[in-house]
N, C-alpha and C positions, 0 to 999 in steps of 0.2 A: 309570413309563415312559409311561403315558398322558398325564400332565402334560407330560412333555418333548416328546412329539409335538405336543400342542396348542400348546405355547409356540412351537415352530418354525413351525407353521402360521400362527399369528396374527402372528408376526414377519415372515414372508414376505408375508403379506397386507397388513400395514402398509406394507411397503417397495414393494409392487407399483405404486401410482400414480406414485411418483417415477421408478421404473425405466421405466414405459411412457412418461412424459413425456420422459425422457432419450433413449430410443431413437427416439421420434417426432421430436424435434428433430434427432437424428442422421440421420433420413431426409431432412429438408430440407437439412441441410449435405451429405448424401451426394449429393443431386441437384446442389447447387452444385459439389461436388468433381468430379462427372462432367462438368459443363459446362466446368469449369476444366481438367480433364485433356484433354478434347477440344480446347480452345483451345490448350493447350500443345503438343499433338500437331501441330496446324496450324502453329503458330509454328516448331516443330522441323523440320517438312517444308520450310517456306519458307526456313529457315536453310540447308538443303542447297544452295539456289541463291543464297544470300547476301541474300535479301530480308528474312528474319525475324530476322537476327542483331541488329540494333539494338533489336528489341522484347523480346529475352530478359530483360535486367535489369529492364525495366519490368513485364514479365509476372510475374516473381518477386516484385517489390515489391507488385503489386496483389493477389497471393494472400495476403499476410501478415495482413491483417485477418481473413480466414476462419480461417487457422491459429491466430491469437491467440485468436479466439473458442473454437475447439476446445480450446486449452490451458486456458483458464479453465473451460470446462465439465468437462473431465476432472479438473482440479485440485479443483473444487468437489465432484465426485462422490467422489473418493478422499480428500478431506480433506487435501490437501497443496498444494504449490506447484510449478508447472512454469515454469521460467524461459524467456524468449525471448531468445536470444543469437545475433545474426548479425554477421558481419563487415560493416563499412560499405561500401556500393556507391558509391565515390567515384572521382574521376579521369575519364579519357577512356574511350571505349567499350572499348578493349583491356583497360584495368585493371579495369573493372567486370566484363567477361566472365571474366577470370582469377580475380577474387574469387568470382564466382558459381560457377565450377567447383570452386575449391579449398575452398570453405566446406562442411564436412560437413553443416551444418544444412540446406542446400538439398537435398542428396541424401536426407536423412531426411524432409524435407517432401514430396518427390516420392513416396517410398514410402508415406507416409500417404495422400497424395492418391489414389493408385491403389487402395490397399486400401479406403479409405472410399467411393470412387466405386463399387466393386463390391459392398460389403456394407451400406452405410448404409441405402439405401432398402429392400432386402429385409428387414433386421432390423426396421426401423420398421413395415413392413407386418405382419410376424409379431407384433410387440409389440402392435399394435392388434387384430389378428384373433383372437389366442388368448383374451384375456379376454372379448371380445364373443361369441365362439363358445361359450365355457364358460357364460356367462350365458344365451345363447339356448338351448343344449341343456337347461339346467336348467328353463327356463320353457316349453318345448314342451308338456308335459302340461297346462299351465294354459290354453293358447290354441289348441291345434290344432283343436278342435271349432268355433272361431269362424271359421275360414277355409274357403274352398271345398275340396272333396275333391281331394286330389292337389296342393294348393298348396305343401306342405312336402316337399321332397326333401332327405333328410338322410343323408350318408355312403353314398350308393348305394341307399337304399331310400326309399319314399314313406311318410310317416307318415299312415296312414289307419285306425289302430285303437289301442286303449289299450295293448296289448302293445308295439307299435312306439313309442308315445309314451313309455312307461316305459323302453324301450331307449335312447331319446334321453337320458333322464335319467341312465342309467348311463354313457353316453358322455361326459357332462359331467364325470365324475370324472377320467378320465385327461387330458382336455383342460385342466381346471382345474389338475391337478398340473403339467402342462407349463407353463402360464401362470405358476405360482408360481415357476418357475425363471428368469423374466425378470430379476429383480434381479441374479442371477449373470451373466446375459448382458450386462446394462448395465455391470456391474463389469468384465467382460472387454473390452468395447469401450473403456471408459475406460482400462484398463491398456494396451491396445494403442496408444491415442493417446499415453499417457505414454511408452511405450517408444520410439515413433517421433519424437515431437515434442519430447521433453526433450533438452537439449544433452548431449553427452558430457562426461566428466570433464575432458578436456583443454581444451575450450572454456570450461567453467565456471571452471577454474583460471586460464586466460588472462584471462578477463573480470574475475575477482576481483583479479588482479594489477594490471590496468589501473585498476580502480576504486579500489584502495588507493593506487596511485600518485597518482591525481588527488586523492583526499581528503587524502593527506598533503601534497601541494603546496598545496592550499587551506588546510590547517591551518598550514603554514609562513607562507603569505601573511597569514592572520589573526593569527598570532602576531607577525609583523613589524608589522602595522598596529596591534596592541595596544601593542607597545613604543613605536611612534612617538606614539601617543595619550598614553601615560603620560609620555613625555619632553616632549611639548608642554604637557600639563597642569602638569607640574612647572616647566617653563621660564616659561610665561606666568602661572602662578599663584603657587605657593608660593615659587619662587626669586625672582621679582620682589618679592614682599612681604618676604622675608628681606633682600634687598638694600636695600629701603627702610628696614627696621628698623636695619640697620647705619649707613646714612647719617643717620638721625634720631638715633641714639645718639651718633654722632660730632659732630653739630651741637649736641646737648645738652651734650656735654663741653666744647665751645668756649664755650658761653654760661653754663656753670655759675658762673663767677666774676663775670661782668658782669651777667647777668640770671637770677637763680636761678628766678624764677617762670616765665619763658619756657622755661627748660631743663626744669622740671618738667612743663610742658604738652607739650613735645616727647617727654619720656619716656613720658607717658601715651598719647600718640599711637602711639609705638613699641610699647607694650604691646598696644594694640588691633590694630595691624598684625600683630604676632606671633601674637595669638590667631586672627586671620583666616587667617594662613599655616598655623597648626596645624589649623584646620578644613579647609582645602583639602587638606592632607596626609592627613587622615583620609578625606576623600572619595576621594582617589586610591587609598589602601589598600583602601577598601571596594569600589572598582570592580575591583580585582585579585582579592580574595577577601574577601567580606563577613565580618566578625568574627562575625556572628550565626550563620553556618553552623558555625564551629568551636565556638562557645560553646553553642548551643542546638539545632543540627541543622537538617535541611532542613525538617521540618514547621513548626517555629517561624518559620523564615525566610520560608516561603511564606505562612504566616498573617499575618506582618507586612506582606508585599507586598500581600496582599488587603485588609488593614485600611487601607492608605494609598491604595488605588485610589479615584479619584473616582466610579467607577461601582460600584454594589453588587456584591460578588463573593462567591460561595459556594465554599467549599473542601472537598474530599473527600480526606482523608489516609488512604485505605485501605491504601496500601503505602508508608508513609513511614519505614521503618526506615533506619538509618544505612547509607550507601553510601560508596564511595571518594570522596576529596575532589574529584578532578577531575569525577566524575559529579555530585556535589551542586552544585558550582559551575556546571557547564554547565546543569543543570536550573534552578537559581536564575535565571541570566541569561536563559535561554529564557523562563521565566515572566514575568520583569520586562519583557523586550522585547515579548512578546505582549500584556501588559496595557497597555503604553505605546502600542503600535500600535492596539489596540482603542479606547483613550481618544481618540487623535488622529483616527482615520478611520472607525470603525465606526458611530458614532451609536447605540450599543447602550444598552439600559436595564438589562441584567443580564449579568454575567459568571460563569463557573464555572471552577474549576481542580480537576483531579483527578490524583492520583498512584496509579498501579496497576502491574501487572506482577508480576514475581517478584524474588527476590534476585539472579538472574542478569541480569535486564533490567528497567530502570525505564521505565515508560510515563507520559509527561506529556501531559495533554490540556487545552487551553484553549478554551473555547467562549463565543461571544457571540451575542446575538440581534439584531445590527445589520443593516446594509443588504447585507452580503456583497460579492461581486465582488473580494475581495482576491487579488492576484497577486504572487509574488516578483519584485522588480526589483533589478537590480544596484545594490549600495550601500544597499538598503533593509533594514528590520528583519527581514522574513521571510527574505531571503537570508542575513542574519547568523545567524538561527536555524538555517537549513539547514547553514551552514558549521560552526557549533558542534557540531551533531549528527554530521556526517560526520567531523569531526576525531577523534571518539571511536568511529568505526566504527558510528555509529548512523544513523538516517534520520528525515526529517521528511515527513509527508504533510499536505496542505492541502485542505480541502473547504470551498469558499466560493461557493456558487451566488448568482446575482443575487437579491437579496431576503433573503438569509441563510438559516440561520445560518452563521457561520464557525467551523470547527473546526480547530485546529492540534494535530496529534498528533506527538509526538516520542518515539522509542524509543532508549534509551541502554543499551548493554551494560555490565555492571558488572564483567566480568572475574573473576567468582567461580567 
């Protein structure tokens, strides 16, 4: 039983600094929320006479960085994610005002703003005062004699004797016990933020439907572009070569009786042309679904890509078990495109590719030590990577500060 009490004490003591930091930052955002609430009140009063109405949508938009910061703080504290979903404020003033009023997220934001403006700073003051007071109470017996008589007034009495000094030490116990409850207080503040700032289920569902509609449209566009590319490759490459073979064989047939040697040369040329056509057909098939994926799996296919890279590439195949064919193909082409981009633009000296995640979600990460500054552009390789990921309901994140490194991370659900 003693061990259990000691374990709880040490756990709360370990969590105390982070809780104090969380509540202290909440005090700063609480002051900002107070100023923002007062500003909104002024705008609302001015709106009664028509002056502040045009400022309402802009005021709501200006508040969103603060609200987004609080969402991220609360999410980090709770170990979860809090989405930020708003209806877009577009159109003329009348439409923006209608959207502002109809969007439940704005009403929830206002509720959090008022609550945090009233409680943020007092809780921060409490979070700082309690630990400092507990430590001070415990140290009074060590320094009270060093100060002038009557200099220490403590909880309504003056510390001017050893009994009163040791009484201060006893007071440190309940104060410290209350201070050790600050992690629970920080947790409560984070939960309140999540309850008010998280979108409701209807908004999440509507956003998800819109997101899936957009990604499916992008997938259909990508599929159509891929079909056009295959058709173009076949028409301009293999089909033209096969037509040349037919013409060459016909010419050889005509010359067979008159000039057998010339006919034989034409037949050999036709054989070379047919071999080239077969090679191009293999390239087209490989671009649709690389045979190495079906023959040897994703791990071997990625290793082969890394081996062909002109920049030295290290591969980590930590989670390279077999996945659905569509997922493996998407991962393969994502890695191939990322390596190609790095070779063309990054001026990197080293590359690394890692496969991670779980059997339910494959995580691909490509890193280079190049110059950085990469950005997705329409029609570019990074935009293509994003479309491939979104077509499978996945996502791509890009981290590429100026000076490097560049990290492309793609998450692909496996549907298991």
